[in-house]
C-alpha positions in Angstrom: -0.1 -0.1 -0.1 1.6 3.8 -1.3 2.1 5.9 2.1 -0.1 9.8 2.0 2.8 11.7 -0.4 3.2 8.7 -3.0 -0.5 8.7 -3.1 -0.7 12.5 -4.2 1.5 11.9 -6.7 -1.8 10.4 -8.7 -3.7 13.3 -8.4 -2.3 16.7 -10.8 -3.8 19.5 -11.5 -3.5 21.1 -15.2 -5.5 23.9 -16.8 -6.7 22.2 -20.2 -8.1 19.3 -18.1 -11.1 19.1 -16.8 -10.9 23.4 -16.1 -8.0 22.6 -13.7 -9.6 20.6 -11.4 -8.2 18.0 -9.3 -7.8 15.2 -11.1 -6.5 10.9 -11.5 -3.1 10.9 -13.2 -4.2 12.9 -15.8 -7.1 11.5 -16.2 -10.6 13.3 -16.5 -11.4 11.9 -13.8 -12.2 14.7 -11.6 -10.7 14.1 -7.3 -14.3 15.6 -6.7 -16.6 13.1 -9.1 -15.0 10.2 -6.8 -15.7 11.9 -3.9 -19.4 11.4 -4.9 -19.6 8.5 -6.0 -17.9 7.5 -3.3 -20.2 9.9 -0.8 -23.2 8.6 -2.9 -22.3 4.7 -1.8 -20.6 3.6 -4.2 -17.9 1.1 -2.9 -14.2 1.1 -4.8 -14.4 -2.2 -6.3 -17.9 -1.0 -7.8 -15.8 2.1 -9.0 -13.7 0.2 -10.3 -15.9 -2.3 -12.2 -17.7 1.3 -13.6 -14.3 2.7 -14.6 -12.4 0.3 -15.5 -9.0 3.2 -16.2 -9.2 4.1 -12.3 -6.9 1.8 -10.3 -7.7 1.6 -6.1 -4.8 3.4 -5.7 -6.7 6.1 -7.6 -9.8 5.9 -4.5 -7.2 6.3 -2.0 -5.5 9.0 -3.6 -8.9 11.3 -3.7 -9.3 10.6 0.3 -6.1 11.4 0.9 -5.9 14.4 -1.5 -9.4 15.5 0.5 -8.2 14.6 3.7 -5.1 17.1 2.8 -6.8 19.8 1.7 -9.2 19.9 5.1 -5.9 19.3 7.0 -5.2 22.7 6.4 -6.0 25.7 8.5 -8.2 28.2 7.4 -7.4 31.8 8.1 -10.2 34.2 8.6 -9.5 37.7 7.6 -10.9 40.7 10.4 
């Protein structure tokens, strides 16, 4: 199993792909879409069956990316 830093290397941001949204390995699979599929109740196995270009580590990378994003402190303007 890959560690979080290695998983995050699977997340790419390219302005020419999906309007610069974070995607999986330069493919047109936004992290947001995978998170929405999981939150709707799809299992990783179901997602992988529906999207054969994806790998199990891509799903874990999406979760690691989301965790890293919410782990940043929010700086409020005064």
